[in-house]
Steps between C-alpha positions, in 0.01 A plus 500: 500500500600859449429823682528783249510852639452819306563842646218735402556736209644847540259701714419867546671478841816353344517792258417768759715341774245477776393223734210337320142503609276196455334652194820610323464405132742406226670762286452449126876527436543156661258316271770406247694317772184310591452400136845339518412341835187353341709342222745357755215346700373308196753221560345415838186297558322702767227328701405778742562875530527692825521878537537733793218722622664803341363648177832503311547122533145433382546734203826323416332156504230627266751654258682164502173337394398350835153616602416199714714541812485457875581796724725412795616771739801294605676606179429871555784750505650602832253726681681834524236626745508874556751546215249394233426773249804706606805573288822306573717810515264680741479202735880454497533860629208488744564156651877502551471313831295219343753442222793508745326233710424305183872486419555332837211251479383478138282193539319575826422872489137559408395792287277728712153334503638245250715188474860391530689305235484196730120533498503479119745209499278313748172547309648434156682192633172366637338553159784336303533211745128430463507527121815286467299203632258521207587332175423807288697756307395831646552857387515771766480865398646685792745770610873563535539444873254210508684321218835582655367345822416181311866467403581482869234233548730292278843630593444577868780754465413850613861618481461557126165683516642823357660319203177418319299732279191399308391704199138583429353229279782256574449127544648288780450123488536232769476131427398257772618141445491227764457765774811680376466869415702615201538854368460470124521868408496843663410837347441365149382766257 
């Protein structure tokens, strides 16, 4: 079985550099990347599609040609809490203390009224562990931090967290064989 993950297409928040809101939509400039993603997905037999609760992942699934999907909040993006809807540069200036504390404890510090990275790793790991027991190829349309967290479900290596970047519209594939988890590809465009 395979777990195929696609990061949502380029969003308005990605372009404007702000912490996304739940209803942030895709930016039309990213559609060409998704057309390529759609072609790359053709080589996989997909039995079930899961998307996050967030609008941009649902839009991405539909652009990819998948209108019959299951929404699962466990593959949502990290909840940035009070930072949602605010510009990165403004928050970096206003919340200096938060980002200093984050440097010291990256995985455990929670965003104000939001989640920590460990929270995301825990919920995505629960999702992927559950799905890895099913004999189905699944497609998950999700988000950068959620997909990055799935890599650590396999690797169990948080030391290299900062060394991964996932492009909008990219494909990451895990293969599960005889209870062994194998990374087949990461950040495929």
